[in-house]
Phi, psi and omega in degrees: 000136181272140178297149180239132177244133179247121179254122177253120174261122180149204017288150169290161182305117177079352184248116174244136181303135183254141172268164174298125187246122181264119178276151173284165179302324180292318180295318179295321180295322175298316177300313181298317186286322178294313177295324177298316177292323175297311180300324177295335175267003180076028181250142181299148178294157176270153177247136174290135174245132186296327181286323172298314180294315179299316179295316179297321176295315175300319182295314179299321176296322175298315177299317180296314181295326181264352180058046175216159183238095185216151177280336178245122180230137184051037178076000179236138178257187185297317180305309178299318182291322179288320177300314176300325178280352182086013177269122182254131186232152171270321178224137177222140179215165179211152172233135178241156178209145173221128180201172179275340179296154183244157172058219182292338175294327175288327176297312177302316177303317181296306179299319177299315180291319177298325178287338180270346180257122187311307186298318181286320180299310181302323178293315180298320185266002184299120180293342180289332184280139178234342185238153180217150170230138183231133177232134178232130180214159175234151178270183179300334182269000179088001179285141181265144180233125183234134175236125176238129176247130178243138184210160164244120182295157174293146182279000000 
C-alpha cells in the first residue's frame, strides 16, 4: 500500500473540512422538523456543518449553565465565536429556545414555537441559508436549552 498525503489548502471561504458528525436524537429531530418545514415551502434543506454545530452546542451549554437565553454571553456573540473558529459566512442567523419539555418533546416545542413566530419562522425558512448547527443542553433542573445557527458560507 502506498502512503497517502492529504494536502488541505485553506480553509476556503466558509469551508472547513468537516468530520463525521453524530447528532443527538434531539438535534436530529430539530433538523428533520426544520427541513420538513422548508420542504413544505419549497426551500432547499439545510446541511449540518460541524463548525456551526460545535458553536451551537457550546452556546446551548453556556445558556444552560447560566440559565439564560441570549445571543451574547460573556461578551461574545455567535459572530465572534464563529470568526474565532475560522468559519466565514455571508449571512448568519440564530433561533434560541428554553423550555420545561425534555428530549424530543423539547425539540418539538422549539420548532413549533419558532414556526408560529414570524421572525423565527422567517429565519428557519430563509432561502439564503444552506447550513445549520444545532445545540441541545439541559440545566441542573432539567430545563432544555436549544441554539440553532443558520448560515450561508462566504463565497
